[in-house]
RODO-627360 format. One record per residue (C-alpha): x, y, z; residue in one letter. Coordinates in steps of 0.05 Angstrom, whole numbers, plus 5000, padded with zeros to 4 digits. Layout:
BEGIN
XYZA;...
//
This chain:
BEGIN
189458624718M;196058474734S;199557874727P;201157434797H;207157164761K;210156994687V;210856334672N;215956584604G;212756914554T;205657084520V;206057204441P;205457964429E;199058284436N;194158634394S;187858754379T;183559184340T;179059784352F;173559984302R;166660304317T;158660344288Q;162460684225A;167460174206D;160259664204E;158559654124H;165959684103A;167659024149D;162058684124R;164858844059E;170658634064E;168658014094T;165457864025L;171058023987Q;174457424022N;170256944003L;169957213932R;176857113935T;178456553976G;182156794027K;179656274069Y;183855734029E;190955984074D;187155804136W;188855084158P;183954714201N;185354004181E;188253834250A;182753974284A;178653434241F;183352884234D;187852314271G;184852614328L;185552184404T;183252064485E;188952364539E;184851994596R;189952374646G;189652744671P;196653144641I;200053634664K;200454214609I;204954724596A;202455434621V;206356074602T;204056894626G;198656884672N;191556504679I;189356904745P;188556444809T;180656644817W;180156264751A;181555624786A;176355034776G;173854634732S;173454684656L;169054244611Y;168154274539R;164053804481T;163353704411G;164253294359P;171552884359G;171152304318L;169152274247Y;172451714207K;172151024225I;175150394203D;170249844182T;171249114193D;169449014124A;176449504108G;172850124087A;172850784121T;166351114142F;166851854152E;162352274172M;159752954135S;157653514179H;161653814224W;155153774275F;155952934269D;161952834285G;162852254355L;161252624415A;168252854456H;168553074532T;175253524557H;176653754624R;181154324640F;183154464715D;186354974739I;189454954802I;192255454838P;199955264864N;204055434924E;208655944873E;202456454868G;200656244804S;197055594772V;197454914742D;193854684678V;191653914678F;187353654621Y;183353044604S;178452724552S;174252244540R;169651984482R;162851994503Q;160551454436A;164050894446E;157450384430E;156150774371M;163050744345M;163049974345E;155750004308V;158950384251I;165050004257K;160649254244K;155349544195Q;158850074151G;154550554156T;150650974210W;144150664229P;141351234266Y;138751904276Y;143252454254S;144353194247F;145153214177G;150452584151Q;148252544084K;145451794065A;148151334028D;146451243957P;145950663960C;139850624007L;133850263968G;126550593979L;123649874018F;131149904057S;129650714069K;123250514094A;125450044138M;131250474161A;125451024188A;120550454216F;126350074254R;128150944277G;122051004313L;122850304348R;129450394386E;130849964447S;132550284518P;139649854502E;139950304435E;139851024473K;147350824481W;148051004414H;145851694420N;151652224393N;149852664446T;155053334437N;153054004449V;152254264510V;154254174576V;149254244640H;151954274713V;147753784775N;141854054728P;133953864770P;130053334772G;134852734737L;138152444793E;132052144828A;127752144760A;124351374753A;126051204697G;134151444690N;138950854668I;145450844702V;150950284692R;150849774741K;157249904787G;158150554758K;156951154813L;158452014791A;163452224835V;160852774878T;164653424903E;166353074966N;168452394953D;176252484979P;178552094924Q;176852664873V;179653194927L;187653334952G;190653694898H;184853684843R;179554254844P;172054064877E;168053764820L;160853714807P;155753264834K;153653014760S;154353294698I;150253134644W;150053274564I;145253454520S;143053554436T;136953744402D;133453194416N;129552944485C;135552454511T;141752804565M;148152334572K;150652374645Q;158152304654I;163052124709D;165152884732P;172452584752K;172752074684T;168752324638L;165551664627E;158751534604P;154451274650I;147351314649G;142151744604W;135652024612A;129752194565T;125452794587Q;119152354600D;121852174661V;121252894690L;113952864669H;110452334632P;108252874583E;114252974560L;113752584505K;115952834442G;122952654415P;125353394402M;128553944450S;133254454443C;140254394478A;140155004514H;136555024562A;135855534615Q;137855614688R;134356124727D;140456454761P;136656544826E;133155934842T;137755414785G;130055274767D;131055004685L;126755104634F;125654854553N;121354534510Y;119453904486N;116553874412L;111953204390E;111653094332L;105552804279G;097752984263P;097653454316K;104453664333P;105554054403T;109854344436Y;110354374516R;113954874554V;117154704621F;119854834676R;123854384727V;124154644804D;130354584836A;128654464904S;123753944897S;125753634820G;117953644803K;116753844737T;111054374722E;108454464643I;107555184640L;104855194568A;101954714508T;102355014442I;097554514389R;095654984332E;095854924260P;099155674247I;104155434286V;109454944263S;114854524288P;121554684276A;128554634289Y;130455084357I;136555074387H;135255564438S;130756014478L;130156634516F;129056734591L;128057274625S;125357484712P;118857414690S;117956944621F;120156434586V;120056564511V;119056054455L;121756344387C;121255894320I;124556104266P;123655944195T;127455254201S;120354914204H;119754124185F;116753734140G;111153364137L;109353604209N;116853294232G;115052604205T;119652734146Q;125452654204I;124051904210P;124151874134W;131452384116E;134852074176R;136552634194N;134653424217L;137453774165L;134153444098D;127953474143A;127454224138I;122854514093R;127254964034P;127855644066Y;121756194049D;122756874057P;113856914064S;114856504131R;114856984198K;118656744267T;113956694308Q;114256934388W;111456534446I;111356944513V;109956514564I;108756774642D;113556344684R;111756624757K;103856714762H;100856054721G;098156464668K;101655924609G;101456474542V;101757224551V;103457574497A;104457344411R;108657714368F;110657484296E;117657804256T;121257814195D;122157064177G;130756954204R;134756404225F;138356294299F;141855754338F;143856194398H;139856624445T;145257144477V;140457394541N;133357804564A;132558324602F;126658774619E;125959464636E;118959844657P;114360174617S;115960964631F;108761184612Q;106761354681P;100660914702D;102160374649S;104059604676S;105959444603E;113859194612I;119359204563S;122058564535L;128858624508Y;131357974474C;138757814434D;139657334387V;145757224336I;140956994288D;141657044200F;137857024134G;135556444121S;137655684149H;141655534082E;148255714115F;148455024154I;149754764100H;156955114102S;158254644159L;160054084112Y;166653804120L;167353924045D;166454604062V;169854694117I;176954374094L;175154584019D;175453873981R;174153953909D;173054783921S;167054623963A;168355323993A;169355703922K;161455413904K;157455503965F;160856203975Y;160356393901E;152956473907D;152357293930E;145357223965Q;147456504002R;154356814019A;151257414055R;145857114082N;152356564126S;154457324161L;151157304228A;147557964262H;147158024330L;140058334343T;135858614397R;129658534387Y;123359054438H;116658714454L;111959034486T;108358534543I;101858804587N;101258294645P;094458594667D;091758424586S;094157694570P;093857524503S;094756834458N;092657064399K;097757474349L;095158284342P;090758394286A;096358994262T;103558974283P;104559444345D;109759894327P;112259914396K;115759204378N;121759194332H;128259094323E;131859604367A;140059484336F;142458994281R;149359004279I;151658574230P;158758084225A;164458224237P;162258564298H;158257964320A;158857164306G;156956634325E;156956264396L;155856874438P;156656894509T;156657484573I;158157594648N;154957074671P;151957464734L;148957934676Y;144357324660A;137157524652T;139458244661K;141358794632K;148158664599H;153159144558R;157558724530Y;156657994487V;163957614458Y;162957224403S;166256964348L;165557284282P;166656984206F;171157464168R;172457074109G;179656954125R;178356244151G;171455784135T;169455874202L;169856314257T;177256564258D;176657184319A;173957264384I;170958084378V;167358404441K;160958834423T;159559364467D;151259434449T;151960154483D;155860414434T;156559924382R;164960074385E;168259294380V;174459034408F;178558464362F;182057984392W;187357934330D;189557204336N;194457044282P;193956764216K;190655944222G;188755964303H;181055824305T;177956084372P;172355734410G;166455884457E;169956444496A;167456314571I;167456884617F;169856824693I;168157474727P;174357684779R;170757634853P;169058344875G;169358624805G;164659154800E;163859344730E;160358864673E;167858704637D;171658544698D;174357854688G;177357384636V;175956954580L;176956274564L;177355984498S;180055384468L;184355564400V;186255054346L;193755244319D;192255034252G;199255124225E;202554764286K;195854204288G;197654434367K;191954694424S;191155154475Y;186855344522L;187456114516L;185556654573C;183857304547L;182357984587D;175958124587A;176458814584K;182658974544T;181458384498M;189258274509T;192757494520E;193857354593M;196056724594G;195356014549R;196055324565A;199154844505E;197354194499V;202953764450D;196253574395F;190653814367A;184153834405I;176653744351A;174154434337L;167854324401G;161354674407F;160154854486H;163154884558G;162255144632A;166955234685H;165154984744V;168455494799P;173455194863S;170955414928G;170056054913R;162356334900T;160556934861V;155757624873T;150057634830R;149058384793I;141958644822E;137958954763G;131159204757Q;125658604751E;
//
């Protein structure tokens, strides 16, 4: 990849190459870093304090080269406000990373007349109503992921808060802290009855003449999701919240409060797939599809069984033929009714029990067969699936399908407690106290695991096999730091066999992710981008080069915090070599967020053909 034009000089590039033979040593080095407190010299404070909006857009400085074919809008979302000064003169503080109030960002990458690009930045907070309530009341009155409860809250007050939470008014939907995943033009929501939109606020469309001109084309709609049934709509141009919807507007049976933030999209049709979880005496999972062409929603499977527990599930799998609901060990207590009592998800999850298995429920998505296979594997926890693909059986006259599911998983869900701000910022040696437990430290390190499941579409089964089938197994498990969290792939390979996974490993140099790694799933070789000390990267979003013939022919865009300077920059890496090509820098810190979506400007890309 040769640059079109260099505006200034990028920092000296360096990468680290490692092989499968280095996996054990690198993992042990990570654990040693945790034992010795190497993370103490890795500043992240700037991403959690003093953060502001920049409604802009403002033009930001570009050095090096960001290719013109990466033009478009990069939307990112996540938490962004952790401290609120209350009317009573106190300061209210969020206690868990996931509970920072929502803040959405947009980077517009625009080709210029010199053959390079200009980059513009804008951002907006998404939970101003919630911020005002906390300011007035001095406490968090809503559900959260892991916000620590007020220790002064008595039993009666706790019970009343739980009861009130079950009767949330429509206006209070605006107070939801929706801050995890960006969805571009999701089907079924624009015309759904019951969708609430603020009067006089209309979403900007890609054909709006006020948006075009020197700006990139914008999507018709942007929605933000989290791990419940509510989605919030924002204006693609101003980023202002303009509407919300719950899943029951798609289908009346989708009445449960829980869902996963990472709905899946069929890369060919645009159909959307997700699940809805109803809690209570008979917990019920409903896996559904929203047809992109008609906007209609179909329930593909309803799962209501005593052996299937309600659980915290952040993502699911999609292959050409199946939706796969994988239920990890993060089961909710009291069939989910512990959530309104605890007022947060994390405290409502039952303690880790190694005897609990991970359950796999495979659902046909093309022929209306419902659940076609079920499996169990050793109990693990995961946030993020990577991809799923299928291959035909190599046995003659066999109709069996080999289904491969790649996931970033952990030994237990205990590591979620390492994401409390006390640990991240090492307040009062909280990080040392957390990682001094050797087993907990080991369970906090991720693996990239590929599961191989065998499906016989001619003999569908809704029951667990009496004895485990040796054909269903782990194909491989690649340990940290050779893989990490927030995984991405070349999007042209979604539901196809992929080779490369890009993720953010945890090497114990900081208390959060501290590198970007490219993992070759064929050879188990890896390339690390060698970021300087204190440079904490965000999710690396892959943008394919138009006409590229190789899977890794493209660039990665990652929002990086320079913790030493208290500033952030948009990094552009060559996805093949993992070397820096260019960056766009702002003069302030941007919060460490979660996920994003790149909306290409005026171009299309060709999907890679593969075996169905």
